[in-house]
Structure formats: C-alpha cells, structure tokens
N, C-alpha and C positions, 0 to 999 in steps of 0.2 A: 463505707458502702456495705450493704447487706450481702450475705454470702450468695444468695440467688442471683443478685444483680451482676456480680463480677463473673459468675459462671456462664451467663448467657452468651457473651461474645465468643467464648472458647467453645461452647457447645455448637454454636452456629458454624464456627470455623471447622470443627471436626466433622460435622455433618456434610459440609461442602466438600471437604477433602475426601471423605469416604465415598460420597455418592457423586454429586455433580452432574447428574443426568436427568434432573427434574427441573423444568423451566418454571418461572415465576407463576405462570398461569396454570400450572399443574400438568402441562403437556410434557412429552418426551423431548429431552435435549439431545441433539446429535453429537455434541462434544462438550466436555466440561469447561473449555476455555478457548479463546482465540487470541493469539499473540501476533502482532503486526509490525513489520519492518518495511520502511520505504521512504518516500519523498513527499512533495507537496500534493501528489495525486491522492494520497491517503492520510496525510498529516491531519490530526484533529485538534491541534493546539499546543504542540510541544515547543513551537518557536515563539509563543506569545510573550514569554518573559526573557527572551534572548536579545542581545544587542544585534539585531538582524534586520536586513531590508526585506527579508522573505517572511512577511506576516499577512494574515488575513482575518484578524480579529476585529474587523470593523464592518459596518454596513456599507454596501449591500451584500457582502458575503454572508451566507446563512439566511438570506431573505426567506427561503422556503424551508428552513430547518427550525424545529420547534423551539430550540434554545437560542435561536438567533446567531449572531456572529461568534463562533467558538474558536476560530483558527482554521476551520476547514476552507480550502481553496475552491469553493463551490457554492452554488445557491442552496444546496440541500445535502442529500446523502452522498457519501463517497462509496466506492466499491465495497470496502470492508464494513461499512455500516449496514449495507444490504446483506452482506454475507453473515454478519452477526445475527440478524433477524432470521435468516433462513436456517441458521444453526440452532435457533431457539435461545439465543443468548441476548442479554442486554447490550447496548452499544458500549464497546470497551473504552475505558477512559484513557486519555493521554497519560503516559508515564509520569510526566512532570507534574501532573495534578492529582495523582493518586497518593493519598497520605496514609492509608491504612492497608494492612494485608488483605482485609475483607474486600477492598475495592479491586484488587488485582487477581483475586482467585478465579474470576471468570475471564481474565485476560487483561492485556494492556496494549496500548498502541505506542510504539517507540518511534514512529515515522517522523521525519523532520524535513520541512521544505528546504530545498537547495542541497540536500544531502546526496552523496553518491557512494558507489562501491569504493572509489578512491577517496582517500581522506581530503585531498586538495580540491576535489570537484566542488563547484558552487562557491568558491572563495570570494567572488565578486559581491556576494550577498552578506559577507561577514559571518555572523553567528549562524551555525547550523550544527546538526548532530550527525556526523558521518556514520555509515553502516557499522564500522568497527566499534564506535562508541555505543550505538544502539544495542549491539550484541553484549557489550559490557553491562549495560543497564538490564538486559534480560538475565544475565548471569546473577546480578544482584537480586532480581525478582525471585529467581529460583531459590536462592539462598534464604531469602526472606520467608518464602512459603515453607521451606523445610524447617527453619528455625521456629516458626510459629505453630508447627504441627504437633508440639508436645512430644517430641521424640519419634514422630512418625515420618522420618525422612523418606522411607520406602514408599509410603502412601503419597507423599508429595511428588516423588519422582514418577510414580505411576500416573498421577493426575496430569503432569506435564507431558508425559509420553502419549496420552490419549488426546491431548489438545491439538488444535490446528494451528500451524505456524504459516503465516502468509508473508512472502517476501516479494516486494515489487521495487527493484532498484535498477538504475542504469540510465534513466533519462537525463539526469544532470551530468553524468559522465560524458554525454554527447553535447547537449545544449550549452552547458555551463562549464565545459572543459575543452573537449576536442574541437568544438565549433566556435569557441570564444576567441576573439582576435588577440586578447592579451595573454593567452596561454600558448606555449610552444609545443604542446602535445602533438599537433598535426604535423609539425616538422620532424618529430622524432619517430612517429609511427604511421604506417599506412593503415587503411581501414581494417585489413585482416589482422595485422599485428596488434592493433589496439583492441579489437574484438577478442583476440586470444588472451591478451593481458587481463582484460576485464573478467572474462570467463574463468581464468585461473584464480584470480583473487576471489571471485564469488564462490568457487568450489571450496577454497580454504575457509571462507566465512560460514558456509553451510556446515562444514565439518565442525567448526567451533560451536555452532548452535546445537549440533548433534551431541557434542561432548557435554553441553549444559543440560541435556535431557530431551531435546526436541526429537520427535520421531515421525510426525506427519506433516509433510511440507507441501505447500502450494507455492510454486515459483513462477512469477509472471515475467514474460519477456518484455522488452521495451516496445511500447505501442507505436503505431504509425504517427510520425511527427512532420511529415512532409507537407501537410495541409493545415497545420494549426495556424491560427490568425497571425502570430508573430512572424511565421515563415512567409505566409501569403503577403504580409505587409512589406516584405523586403523586395517584392516584385511590383513594379509600377502597374503591371497588368493583373496583379493579385493571383498569380499562378502558383500551384503547388510545386514543390521541389522533389522530384524523383531522386535526386542526389542525396538528400537528407534521409529519405527512407532506405536507400541502398546502403547507407553507412551502417545502419543498425541491424540489417538482415544477417550479416555474418555473426554478430554477437548472439542474436536469437538462435541461430543454427547451432552455435557452439554450446549454448546453455542447454538446448534440447538434447544434444548428444551427450553432454556431461551428465545430465539427469538420467538418461537412459543407461549410461554406464554405472551410475550409482545404484540404480534399481537392479542391475544385472549382477550385483555382487561387488560393488566398488569399494568395499572396506568399511561401510557404515551399516553393520548388521542390524536388522530389525527396523530400519527406516524405510519409508516410502516417499518418493518424490513424484509430484505430478506437475505438468507444465501448462500454464495458462497462456494460450496464444491470443493475447489481446490485440496484437498486430492484425491478425486475420479478422477478428471481430470488428475492429475499427474500420478496416478497409471495406468490409461488407456494408457497414452503415453508410460510409461515404459513397459507395458505388450505387446504392439504392436507398437513399434516405427516406423516401416516402413509405417504403415497406416497413420501416421502423417507427413511423409517425413523425418524421422530421421534414422540415421544408427549408430551413436556413442552415447552410453548411459552410458559407464563405466569410463569416465574420463572427466575432465574439458578441455575446449578449450584453457584456459590460466592458467597454474599452473605448479608446480614443484613437483617431487617425484611420489610415487605410485599413479596411477589414476589421476595424475595432481591435487592431493588434499592435499598434505602434506604442501606445501607453496602456498599461493594464488597468484594471478596475480601481479607481481612486475612491477615497472615503466619501460616502454619501452621494456618490454618483448614481443617478437613476438608471437602472438596468432596463432591458427590453421588457415589454409586458407579457409577451407570449413565450415564456422561457421553455416550456415543454416542446416547442417547435424547433429550438436551436440545438445544434450538436455541440457548439462551444460556448462555455460560460464567459471566459475571458481570453486573454492573449495566448494562454498556454493550456488551460484545463477544460475538460468536457463538462457539460451540464449534469445535474443529478439524474436526469432521464437516461443519459448514456451510461452513467455509472451503474444504475440499476440493471440495465440490459446486460452489461458485462458481468456483473455479479451473478445474475441468474443463469447466464451461460456457464459461468464457472461452477455453479452448484449443480445444475442439471444437464449440462451440455455433453455432447458426444465426443468421440475421439478426434474429430476434426479441430476442436478448440480446447479440449482438455485431455491430455495424454499422459499416462495411460488410463487414468480414471478421473471422474469428476469429484468435486468436494463432498457431495453427498455420499458417494461410495467410499471415499477416503475416511470420512468420519465414522463409517460403520466398521472399518477394519479393526 
C-alpha cells in the first residue's frame, strides 16, 4: 500500500478526535458523539445475532425506516435516532455491528431489547444485554478510541466528556421482572422497596459510566405503561391499568431525586445529569391525542387479538395503513411519530419535561 493511502484513515481519525464539531453537511455539530444505553425502546439491532426471542429484524418492523428492518422495535425512528439528527450527528450504529473505530467515533448504541437495570430482568426472552454488560461494552469502546488516537488518550477522554450519554432503562425491570408471574420479585419487595433497589443500582451504574469518562448524561424515567396494548388486552373491557402506572412512579421520583443530588455535588465532579420525564410526555399525548395529531390510542398498529396487544407484530404481518395516526406501533412500543415528539421535547423542552436543562443546553455546556 502506498504511503499516502495508509495515512488517510489515521488522518481522518485524528481530525475527528481533535474536532468533532462539524457535521457532514458542513453545519455545526452540537456534540461530537452520542452514546446510547437502554432496551427495546431504543435498540437498533444489538439483539439481531443473539439467541433471543426479543428481535425485530423482520418486516413490517422498519416499514417507514430508510434501511428497512434493522432491529428497531418500531415502524421508523426511535427517540435516539431523532436526537442524533437534532445533534447534527449521523444515526449511531448498534455496538454489535460497528467493526472499526471510525464507526464509533460519533457514538454507538448499546441498547438491547429485554434488558434491564437488573441482570436477571427479561430472562423470559433468553438472550439480551443487561445494562451492566452495556456499560462494559462502552468501557471497551473508550479504550478502543484511546488506543487508536496515536498516544492522544487525553484527546480521546476530552471527546467522550463532551459527548451526550443517553440512558433509558427500567421498563423491563417492571414488565419482565416485577410483573412477570414466573418471577418472585413481587413477593420479596413492595413497590417502594423495588423502586429504591432499582434507583440504587442505577446510581452505581451511572457512576461506572462516569468513571469510564462520561460527563453529560440524559437519563429517562420509565414511561407510562398502564395503557400500552398488552396491558389493555389483559382487561376484557380494554381498560388502562392505573396500578401499573402507580408502580413506576416511585422509581421515577427516586431517579429524579438521585440526579438532583448528583448535580448538587454528589461526588461526580464535572458531570451534569438531566432528567427526561417521558412519563409526563406520554400521559399528555394520551390525555389529548388530537392535539398531537393522533386519533387511535387503544390498539397497536401491528398486532393480534384484543387491542392488537395479545400477540405482537409477527413476520410479514400487514400493519395499519395510517401509522402516523396511531400512538402505539405494537403491543409494547410507540410509533415513530410518538418517538419524534418525545425526542424533540427532550432537545428543546422546558423544565416541566427536561430538568434541569434540555439536551440542546446540555450539549452547549
């Protein structure tokens, strides 16, 4: 290989490490990278090659996504896809499919369907990547970037510190642990005890991300799940379950208080944590769907049985035609239209949904 040819990848890498604030279209980039941790709400394909029942790499998933079925549990964009665009970044690749350091310089998605804060959450689905393992993968990414920087570990650390870290965990700790009949969790903990357990584990996991170099955190609470199609289908009348929503509210309150404590000098110097109240956003959509452009709130666009929620979206099953009018895509997940609304609220929203600051403000710090 000629000398100029082998130099090009390294020059590209060094330029990206040194700058990272110019988008591909020449515009200004709000952050050099976006690193994503979560479950099926934001998984982009990490489960595709696992021995797992939690997969979405088949049609009609991705029917409105340019690349088709990628492993996203949605018809189109997830929340973090829209956030990446708002930050001026390309859609970040799933960690399992990123084979070069250049691919992860602008971020990586470690999220895994069925994953939880607790390692054993989601076990009914077999293969998944719990949050602790996702963090371990991020630690490997940081080491990979530092090793490839030609001795510039400080530049790599500075890049990671300026990046946005999005954490959206907890849904499976309730749906596929606490509420699952084959788990004994509910017999061992009441709602407040379980919420405290989860929030304590989450605090330790955020500290571990901090030790790996993360400094700008967006932490999402657990969204409203009392009206998702799988819950509606459990009632012959198709009613929402206030009890399910009441279960997650102590967890969200604990997370909010924990983040406030960290911002007030809780031992992680130089870090900023902001809380995304997606529970509030989702409840607002359900309370007045027409104001957000929706007309169907009581069934999934793609599913079988009562409320389209008894069996989730099967391969090659025809979905509804007017997807932009539906709040729910399948038995568990919102449509891309809802995801885009939540992401834009996260990026631009006020203190009622993003506290203490929104993502745009966080990126400018």
